[in-house]
SESEDO-924364 format. One line per 10 residues: number of its first residue (from 1); their letters; for each residue x negated, y negated, z negated of N, C-alpha, C, CB. Coordinates in Angstrom, 1 decimal. Glycine has a CB too. Example, Ala and Ser with C-alpha at 12.3 -4.5 7.8 and 13.67 -1.06 7.14 Angstrom:
BEGIN
1) as) -13.2 5.7 -7.8 -12.3 4.5 -7.8 -13.2 3.3 -7.8 -11.3 4.5 -9.0  -12.8 2.2 -7.1 -13.7 1.1 -7.1 -12.9 0.0 -7.9 -14.1 0.6 -5.7
END
This chain:
BEGIN
1) xxxxxxxxxx) -0.8 1.2 0.0 0.0 0.0 0.0 -0.9 -1.3 0.0 0.9 0.0 -1.2  -2.0 -1.2 -0.7 -2.9 -2.4 -0.8 -3.4 -2.7 0.6 -4.1 -2.1 -1.8  -3.8 -1.6 1.3 -4.4 -1.9 2.7 -3.3 -2.4 3.6 -4.9 -0.5 3.2  -2.1 -1.9 3.5 -1.0 -2.4 4.3 -0.7 -3.9 4.0 0.3 -1.6 4.1  -0.7 -4.3 2.7 -0.5 -5.6 2.3 -1.6 -6.5 2.8 -0.4 -5.7 0.8  -2.8 -6.1 2.8 -4.0 -6.8 3.3 -3.8 -7.1 4.8 -5.3 -6.1 2.9  -3.4 -6.0 5.5 -3.2 -6.1 6.9 -2.2 -7.1 7.3 -2.9 -4.8 7.5  -1.0 -7.1 6.6 0.0 -8.1 6.8 -0.5 -9.5 6.5 1.3 -7.8 5.9  -1.2 -9.6 5.4 -1.8 -10.9 5.1 -2.7 -11.4 6.1 -2.5 -10.8 3.7  -3.6 -10.6 6.6 -4.5 -11.0 7.6 -3.9 -11.3 9.0 -5.5 -9.8 7.9
11) xxxxxxxxxx) -2.9 -10.5 9.4 -2.2 -10.8 10.7 -1.4 -12.1 10.6 -1.3 -9.6 11.1  -0.7 -12.3 9.5 0.0 -13.5 9.3 -0.9 -14.8 9.3 0.9 -13.5 8.0  -1.9 -14.7 8.5 -2.9 -15.8 8.4 -3.5 -16.0 9.8 -4.0 -15.5 7.4  -3.9 -15.0 10.5 -4.5 -15.1 11.8 -3.5 -15.8 12.8 -4.9 -13.8 12.4  -2.3 -15.4 12.8 -1.3 -16.0 13.7 -1.1 -17.5 13.3 0.1 -15.2 13.5  -1.1 -17.8 12.1 -0.9 -19.2 11.7 -2.1 -20.0 12.1 -0.6 -19.3 10.2  -3.3 -19.5 11.9 -4.5 -20.3 12.3 -4.5 -20.4 13.8 -5.8 -19.5 11.9  -4.1 -19.4 14.6 -4.0 -19.6 16.1 -3.0 -20.6 16.4 -3.7 -18.2 16.7  -1.8 -20.6 15.8 -0.8 -21.6 16.0 -1.3 -23.0 15.7 0.4 -21.3 15.2  -2.0 -23.2 14.6 -2.6 -24.5 14.3 -3.6 -25.0 15.3 -3.2 -24.5 12.9
21) xxxxxxxxxx) -4.5 -24.0 15.7 -5.5 -24.4 16.7 -4.9 -24.8 18.0 -6.5 -23.2 16.9  -3.9 -24.0 18.5 -3.2 -24.3 19.8 -2.4 -25.6 19.7 -2.2 -23.2 20.2  -1.8 -25.9 18.5 -1.0 -27.1 18.3 -2.0 -28.3 18.3 -0.2 -27.1 17.0  -3.1 -28.2 17.6 -4.1 -29.3 17.6 -4.6 -29.5 19.0 -5.2 -28.9 16.6  -4.9 -28.5 19.7 -5.4 -28.7 21.1 -4.4 -29.4 21.9 -5.7 -27.3 21.7  -3.1 -29.1 21.9 -2.1 -29.8 22.6 -2.0 -31.2 22.2 -0.7 -29.1 22.4  -2.0 -31.5 20.9 -1.9 -32.9 20.4 -3.1 -33.7 20.9 -1.8 -32.9 18.9  -4.3 -33.1 20.8 -5.4 -33.9 21.3 -5.4 -34.2 22.8 -6.7 -33.1 21.0  -5.0 -33.2 23.6 -4.9 -33.4 25.0 -3.8 -34.5 25.3 -4.5 -32.1 25.7  -2.7 -34.4 24.6 -1.6 -35.4 24.8 -2.2 -36.8 24.4 -0.4 -35.1 23.9
31) xxxxxxxxxx) -2.8 -36.9 23.3 -3.4 -38.2 22.8 -4.3 -38.8 23.8 -4.0 -38.0 21.5  -5.2 -38.0 24.3 -6.2 -38.5 25.3 -5.5 -38.9 26.6 -7.3 -37.4 25.5  -4.6 -38.0 27.0 -3.9 -38.3 28.3 -3.1 -39.6 28.2 -3.0 -37.1 28.7  -2.3 -39.7 27.1 -1.5 -41.0 27.0 -2.4 -42.2 26.9 -0.6 -40.8 25.7  -3.5 -42.1 26.1 -4.4 -43.2 26.0 -5.0 -43.6 27.3 -5.5 -42.9 25.0  -5.4 -42.6 28.1 -6.0 -42.9 29.5 -5.0 -43.6 30.4 -6.5 -41.6 30.1  -3.7 -43.3 30.2 -2.6 -43.9 31.0 -2.2 -45.2 30.4 -1.4 -42.9 31.0  -2.8 -45.6 29.3 -2.5 -46.9 28.8 -1.3 -46.9 27.8 -2.1 -47.9 29.9  -0.8 -45.8 27.4 0.2 -45.7 26.4 -0.3 -44.9 25.2 1.5 -45.0 27.0  -0.7 -45.6 24.2 -1.2 -44.9 23.0 0.0 -44.4 22.1 -2.0 -45.9 22.1
41) xxxxxxxxxx) -0.2 -43.2 21.6 0.8 -42.6 20.7 0.4 -43.1 19.3 0.8 -41.0 20.8  1.3 -43.7 18.6 1.0 -44.3 17.3 0.7 -43.3 16.3 2.2 -45.2 16.9  1.3 -42.1 16.4 1.1 -41.1 15.4 -0.1 -40.1 15.7 2.4 -40.3 15.4  -0.7 -40.2 16.8 -1.7 -39.3 17.2 -2.9 -39.1 16.2 -2.3 -39.7 18.6  -3.5 -40.2 15.8 -4.7 -40.1 15.0 -4.4 -39.5 13.6 -5.3 -41.5 14.8  -3.2 -39.9 13.1 -2.9 -39.4 11.7 -2.5 -37.9 11.8 -1.7 -40.3 11.2  -1.7 -37.5 12.7 -1.3 -36.1 12.9 -2.5 -35.2 13.2 -0.2 -36.0 13.9  -3.4 -35.7 14.1 -4.5 -34.9 14.5 -5.5 -34.6 13.3 -5.3 -35.5 15.6  -5.7 -35.7 12.5 -6.5 -35.5 11.3 -5.9 -34.6 10.2 -6.9 -36.9 10.7  -4.6 -34.7 10.1 -3.9 -33.8 9.1 -4.0 -32.3 9.7 -2.4 -34.2 8.9
51) xxxxxxxxxx) -3.8 -32.1 10.9 -3.8 -30.8 11.5 -5.2 -30.2 11.4 -3.4 -30.8 13.0  -6.2 -31.0 11.6 -7.6 -30.5 11.4 -7.9 -30.1 10.0 -8.6 -31.6 11.8  -7.3 -30.8 9.0 -7.5 -30.4 7.6 -6.7 -29.1 7.4 -6.9 -31.5 6.6  -5.6 -29.0 7.9 -4.8 -27.7 7.7 -5.6 -26.5 8.4 -3.4 -27.8 8.4  -6.1 -26.8 9.6 -6.9 -25.7 10.2 -8.1 -25.3 9.4 -7.3 -26.2 11.6  -8.7 -26.3 8.8 -9.9 -26.0 8.0 -9.6 -25.2 6.8 -10.5 -27.4 7.5  -8.5 -25.6 6.1 -8.1 -24.8 4.8 -7.7 -23.4 5.2 -7.0 -25.5 4.1  -6.7 -23.3 6.1 -6.2 -21.9 6.5 -7.3 -21.1 7.2 -5.0 -22.1 7.4  -8.1 -21.7 8.0 -9.2 -21.0 8.6 -10.2 -20.5 7.6 -9.9 -21.8 9.7  -10.5 -21.3 6.6 -11.4 -20.9 5.5 -10.9 -19.7 4.8 -11.7 -22.1 4.6
61) xxxxxxxxxx) -9.6 -19.7 4.6 -9.0 -18.5 3.9 -9.1 -17.2 4.7 -7.5 -18.8 3.6  -9.0 -17.4 6.0 -9.1 -16.2 6.9 -10.6 -15.8 6.9 -8.7 -16.6 8.4  -11.5 -16.7 6.9 -12.9 -16.4 6.9 -13.3 -15.7 5.6 -13.8 -17.7 7.1  -12.7 -16.1 4.5 -12.9 -15.5 3.2 -12.4 -14.1 3.2 -12.2 -16.3 2.1  -11.3 -13.8 3.8 -10.8 -12.5 3.9 -11.7 -11.5 4.7 -9.4 -12.4 4.6  -12.4 -12.1 5.7 -13.3 -11.3 6.5 -14.7 -11.4 6.0 -13.3 -11.8 7.9  -14.9 -12.1 4.8 -16.2 -12.3 4.2 -17.2 -12.9 5.2 -16.8 -11.0 3.7  -16.7 -13.9 6.0 -17.5 -14.5 7.0 -18.2 -15.9 6.6 -16.7 -14.8 8.2  -18.0 -16.2 5.3 -18.6 -17.4 4.8 -20.1 -17.2 4.5 -17.9 -17.9 3.5  -20.9 -18.2 4.4 -22.3 -18.1 4.0 -22.4 -17.4 2.7 -23.0 -19.5 4.0
71) xxxxxxxxxx) -23.2 -16.4 2.6 -23.5 -15.7 1.4 -24.9 -15.4 1.2 -22.6 -14.5 1.3  -25.2 -14.6 0.2 -26.6 -14.2 -0.1 -26.7 -12.7 -0.2 -27.2 -14.9 -1.3  -26.3 -11.9 0.8 -26.3 -10.5 0.6 -27.7 -9.9 0.4 -25.7 -9.8 1.8  -28.7 -10.5 1.0 -30.1 -10.1 0.8 -30.5 -10.2 -0.7 -31.0 -10.9 1.7  -30.1 -11.3 -1.3 -30.5 -11.5 -2.7 -29.8 -10.4 -3.6 -30.1 -12.9 -3.2  -28.5 -10.2 -3.3 -27.7 -9.2 -4.1 -28.3 -7.8 -3.8 -26.2 -9.3 -3.7  -28.6 -7.5 -2.5 -29.1 -6.2 -2.2 -30.4 -5.9 -2.8 -29.1 -6.0 -0.7  -31.2 -6.9 -3.1 -32.5 -6.7 -3.7 -32.4 -6.2 -5.2 -33.3 -7.9 -3.6  -31.2 -6.4 -5.7 -31.0 -6.0 -7.1 -30.7 -4.5 -7.2 -29.8 -6.8 -7.8  -30.9 -4.0 -8.5 -30.5 -2.6 -8.7 -28.9 -2.5 -8.6 -30.9 -2.2 -10.2
81) xxxxxxxxxx) -28.4 -1.3 -8.2 -27.0 -1.2 -8.0 -26.1 -1.7 -9.2 -26.6 0.2 -7.7  -26.5 -1.4 -10.4 -25.6 -1.9 -11.5 -25.7 -3.4 -11.7 -26.1 -1.2 -12.8  -26.8 -4.0 -11.3 -26.9 -5.5 -11.3 -26.1 -6.1 -10.1 -28.3 -5.9 -11.2  -26.0 -5.4 -9.0 -25.3 -5.9 -7.8 -23.8 -6.1 -8.2 -25.4 -4.9 -6.7  -23.2 -5.1 -8.9 -21.8 -5.2 -9.3 -21.6 -6.4 -10.2 -21.3 -3.9 -10.0  -22.5 -6.6 -11.1 -22.4 -7.8 -12.0 -22.5 -9.1 -11.2 -23.4 -7.7 -13.1  -23.5 -9.1 -10.3 -23.7 -10.3 -9.5 -22.4 -10.6 -8.6 -24.9 -10.2 -8.6  -21.9 -9.6 -8.0 -20.7 -9.8 -7.2 -19.5 -10.3 -8.1 -20.3 -8.4 -6.5  -19.3 -9.7 -9.2 -18.2 -10.1 -10.1 -18.4 -11.5 -10.6 -18.1 -9.2 -11.3  -19.7 -11.9 -10.9 -19.9 -13.3 -11.3 -19.6 -14.3 -10.2 -21.4 -13.4 -11.8
91) xxxxxxxxxx) -20.1 -13.9 -9.0 -19.8 -14.8 -7.8 -18.3 -14.9 -7.5 -20.6 -14.2 -6.5  -17.6 -13.8 -7.6 -16.2 -13.8 -7.4 -15.5 -14.7 -8.4 -15.6 -12.4 -7.5  -15.9 -14.6 -9.7 -15.3 -15.4 -10.8 -15.6 -16.9 -10.5 -15.9 -15.0 -12.1  -16.8 -17.2 -10.0 -17.1 -18.6 -9.7 -16.2 -19.1 -8.6 -18.6 -18.8 -9.3  -16.1 -18.4 -7.5 -15.3 -18.8 -6.3 -13.8 -18.9 -6.7 -15.5 -17.8 -5.2  -13.3 -17.9 -7.4 -11.9 -17.9 -7.7 -11.6 -19.0 -8.7 -11.5 -16.6 -8.3  -12.5 -19.2 -9.7 -12.4 -20.3 -10.6 -12.4 -21.7 -9.9 -13.5 -20.3 -11.6  -13.3 -21.9 -9.0 -13.3 -23.1 -8.2 -12.0 -23.4 -7.5 -14.5 -23.1 -7.2  -11.5 -22.4 -6.8 -10.3 -22.6 -6.0 -9.0 -22.7 -6.9 -10.1 -21.5 -5.1  -9.1 -22.1 -8.1 -8.0 -22.3 -9.1 -8.0 -23.7 -9.5 -8.2 -21.3 -10.3
101) xxxxxxxxxx) -9.1 -24.3 -9.8 -9.2 -25.7 -10.2 -8.8 -26.6 -9.1 -10.6 -26.1 -10.7  -9.3 -26.3 -7.9 -8.9 -27.1 -6.7 -7.4 -27.0 -6.5 -9.6 -26.6 -5.5  -6.8 -25.9 -6.6 -5.3 -25.7 -6.4 -4.6 -26.5 -7.5 -5.0 -24.2 -6.5  -5.0 -26.4 -8.7 -4.4 -27.1 -9.8 -4.4 -28.6 -9.6 -5.1 -26.8 -11.2  -5.6 -29.2 -9.2 -5.6 -30.6 -9.0 -4.9 -31.0 -7.7 -7.1 -31.1 -8.9  -4.9 -30.1 -6.7 -4.1 -30.3 -5.5 -2.6 -30.5 -5.8 -4.3 -29.2 -4.5  -2.2 -29.6 -6.8 -0.8 -29.7 -7.2 -0.5 -31.0 -7.9 -0.4 -28.5 -8.1  -1.5 -31.4 -8.7 -1.4 -32.7 -9.4 -1.3 -33.9 -8.4 -2.6 -32.9 -10.4  -2.0 -33.8 -7.4 -2.0 -34.9 -6.3 -0.6 -34.9 -5.7 -3.1 -34.6 -5.3  0.0 -33.7 -5.5 1.3 -33.7 -4.9 2.3 -34.4 -5.8 1.7 -32.2 -4.6
111) xxxxxxxxxx) 2.2 -34.3 -7.1 3.1 -34.9 -8.0 2.9 -36.4 -7.9 2.9 -34.5 -9.4  1.7 -36.9 -7.7 1.4 -38.3 -7.6 2.0 -38.9 -6.3 -0.1 -38.6 -7.7  1.9 -38.1 -5.2 2.3 -38.6 -3.9 3.7 -38.5 -3.6 1.5 -37.8 -2.9  4.5 -37.9 -4.6 5.9 -37.8 -4.3 6.6 -39.1 -3.9 6.7 -37.2 -5.5  7.3 -39.0 -2.8 8.0 -40.2 -2.3 7.2 -41.0 -1.2 8.3 -41.1 -3.4  5.9 -40.8 -1.1 5.1 -41.4 -0.1 5.4 -40.7 1.3 3.6 -41.4 -0.4  5.2 -41.5 2.3 5.3 -40.9 3.7 4.1 -41.3 4.5 6.7 -41.4 4.3  4.0 -40.7 5.7 3.0 -41.1 6.6 3.2 -42.5 7.1 2.8 -40.1 7.8  2.2 -43.2 7.5 2.3 -44.6 8.0 3.0 -44.6 9.4 1.0 -45.3 8.1  2.5 -43.7 10.2 3.0 -43.7 11.6 4.3 -42.8 11.8 1.9 -43.1 12.5
121) xxxxxxxxxx) 4.6 -41.9 10.9 5.8 -41.1 10.9 6.5 -41.2 9.5 5.4 -39.6 11.3  7.3 -42.2 9.3 7.9 -42.4 8.0 8.8 -41.3 7.6 8.6 -43.7 8.0  9.2 -40.4 8.5 10.1 -39.3 8.1 9.3 -38.1 7.6 10.9 -38.9 9.3  8.0 -38.1 7.6 7.1 -37.0 7.2 6.5 -37.4 5.8 6.0 -36.6 8.2  6.7 -36.6 4.8 6.2 -36.9 3.5 4.7 -36.5 3.4 7.1 -36.2 2.4  4.0 -37.3 2.6 2.6 -36.9 2.3 2.6 -35.7 1.4 1.9 -38.1 1.6  3.6 -35.4 0.7 3.7 -34.1 -0.1 3.6 -32.9 0.9 5.0 -34.0 -0.9  4.3 -33.0 2.0 4.2 -31.9 3.0 2.7 -31.8 3.6 5.2 -32.1 4.1  2.2 -33.0 3.9 0.9 -32.9 4.6 -0.2 -32.5 3.6 0.6 -34.3 5.2  -0.1 -32.9 2.3 -1.2 -32.6 1.4 -0.9 -31.3 0.7 -1.3 -33.7 0.4
131) xxxxxxxxxx) 0.2 -30.6 1.0 0.5 -29.3 0.4 -0.6 -28.3 0.8 1.8 -28.8 0.8  -1.4 -28.6 1.8 -2.4 -27.6 2.2 -3.4 -27.4 1.1 -3.1 -28.2 3.5  -3.6 -28.3 0.2 -4.7 -28.1 -0.8 -4.3 -27.0 -1.8 -4.9 -29.4 -1.6  -3.1 -27.1 -2.4 -2.8 -26.0 -3.3 -2.5 -24.7 -2.6 -1.6 -26.4 -4.2  -1.8 -24.8 -1.5 -1.5 -23.6 -0.7 -2.8 -22.9 -0.2 -0.5 -23.9 0.5  -3.6 -23.7 0.4 -4.9 -23.2 0.9 -5.7 -22.5 -0.2 -5.7 -24.2 1.6  -5.7 -23.1 -1.4 -6.4 -22.6 -2.6 -5.9 -21.2 -3.0 -6.4 -23.6 -3.8  -4.6 -21.1 -3.0 -4.0 -19.8 -3.4 -4.3 -18.8 -2.3 -2.4 -20.0 -3.5  -4.2 -19.2 -1.0 -4.6 -18.2 0.1 -6.0 -17.8 0.0 -4.3 -18.9 1.4  -6.9 -18.7 -0.4 -8.3 -18.4 -0.5 -8.5 -17.4 -1.6 -9.2 -19.7 -0.7
141) xxxxxxxxxx) -7.9 -17.6 -2.7 -8.0 -16.7 -3.9 -7.4 -15.3 -3.5 -7.2 -17.2 -5.1  -6.3 -15.3 -2.8 -5.8 -14.0 -2.4 -6.7 -13.3 -1.4 -4.4 -14.2 -1.7  -7.3 -14.0 -0.5 -8.3 -13.5 0.4 -9.5 -12.9 -0.3 -8.8 -14.5 1.4  -10.0 -13.6 -1.3 -11.1 -13.0 -2.1 -10.7 -11.8 -2.8 -11.6 -14.1 -3.1  -9.5 -11.7 -3.4 -9.0 -10.6 -4.1 -8.8 -9.4 -3.2 -7.8 -10.9 -4.9  -8.3 -9.7 -2.0 -8.0 -8.6 -1.0 -9.3 -8.0 -0.5 -7.2 -9.1 0.2  -10.4 -8.8 -0.4 -11.7 -8.3 0.1 -12.6 -7.8 -1.0 -12.4 -9.3 0.9  -12.2 -8.0 -2.3 -13.1 -7.6 -3.4 -13.4 -6.1 -3.5 -12.5 -8.1 -4.7  -12.4 -5.2 -3.3 -12.7 -3.8 -3.4 -13.7 -3.3 -2.4 -11.4 -3.0 -3.2  -13.7 -3.8 -1.2 -14.7 -3.4 -0.2 -16.0 -3.9 -0.6 -14.3 -4.0 1.2
151) xxxxxxxxxx) -16.1 -5.1 -1.1 -17.4 -5.7 -1.5 -18.0 -4.9 -2.7 -17.3 -7.2 -1.8  -17.1 -4.6 -3.7 -17.6 -3.8 -4.8 -18.1 -2.4 -4.4 -16.4 -3.7 -5.9  -17.4 -1.8 -3.5 -17.8 -0.5 -3.0 -19.2 -0.6 -2.3 -16.8 0.1 -2.0  -19.4 -1.7 -1.6 -20.7 -1.9 -0.9 -21.8 -2.1 -2.0 -20.6 -3.0 0.1  -21.4 -2.9 -3.0 -22.4 -3.2 -4.0 -22.8 -2.0 -4.8 -21.8 -4.3 -5.0  -21.9 -1.1 -5.0 -22.2 0.2 -5.7 -22.9 1.2 -4.8 -20.9 0.9 -6.2  -22.8 1.0 -3.5 -23.4 1.9 -2.5 -24.7 1.4 -2.0 -22.5 2.2 -1.4  -24.9 1.4 -0.7 -26.1 1.0 -0.1 -26.4 -0.4 0.0 -26.2 1.6 1.3  -25.5 -1.3 -0.4 -25.7 -2.7 -0.4 -24.6 -3.4 0.4 -27.1 -3.0 0.3  -24.6 -4.7 0.2 -23.5 -5.5 0.8 -23.9 -5.8 2.3 -23.3 -6.9 0.0
161) xxxxxxxxxx) -22.9 -5.6 3.1 -23.1 -6.0 4.6 -22.5 -7.4 4.8 -22.3 -4.9 5.5  -23.3 -8.2 5.5 -22.8 -9.5 5.8 -21.8 -9.3 7.1 -23.9 -10.5 6.1  -21.2 -10.4 7.4 -20.2 -10.4 8.4 -20.8 -9.9 9.8 -19.6 -11.8 8.6  -22.0 -10.4 10.1 -22.6 -10.0 11.4 -22.9 -8.5 11.4 -23.8 -10.9 11.6  -23.4 -8.0 10.3 -23.7 -6.6 10.3 -22.4 -5.7 10.4 -24.3 -6.2 8.9  -21.3 -6.2 9.8 -20.0 -5.5 10.0 -19.6 -5.5 11.4 -18.9 -6.1 9.1  -19.7 -6.6 12.1 -19.3 -6.7 13.5 -20.1 -5.8 14.4 -19.3 -8.2 14.0  -21.4 -5.8 14.1 -22.3 -5.0 14.9 -22.0 -3.5 14.7 -23.8 -5.2 14.4  -21.7 -3.1 13.4 -21.3 -1.7 13.2 -20.0 -1.3 13.9 -21.2 -1.4 11.7  -19.1 -2.2 13.9 -17.8 -2.0 14.6 -18.0 -1.9 16.1 -16.8 -3.1 14.2
171) xxx) -18.8 -2.7 16.6 -19.1 -2.7 18.0 -19.8 -1.4 18.5 -19.9 -3.9 18.5  -20.7 -0.9 17.6 -21.4 0.3 17.9 -20.5 1.6 17.8 -22.6 0.5 17.0  -19.4 1.5 17.1 -18.5 2.6 17.0 -17.7 2.8 18.2 -17.6 2.5 15.8
END
């Protein structure tokens, strides 16, 4: 059941990141085209920057699930197996703690911004646009927890594989 839940999480997150990337591409092309024709879209800059932030947060969660962020597997692999597990658990606690704090303060920011709207689109609330901070934090924590069993198994075994090593092994199969 855990593997099935992880797969659903990964596919949903992947689909949403692809949707955000495609939407941002369309918005940028529209903004450039309209500007070249002499008709500037008043909402273009604000919406494009918000979409880029959303893409960053949700894409980072997807990268965390795939363990594609910068890490130090060589340092961990140089340790004895029992120390590897402790190092992995310490690193996980630090990452999850950081994103828990970020999510908490992101939620606090949403409370402060209640009632505010975008300058160029007064019907869109800043609460909606800034919701990416607490939501992205929760998604990042979930991604870390979904990938933790695999990393712990690697730490107990022959060592942690980084993202490139995993891709190479999959390609060779």
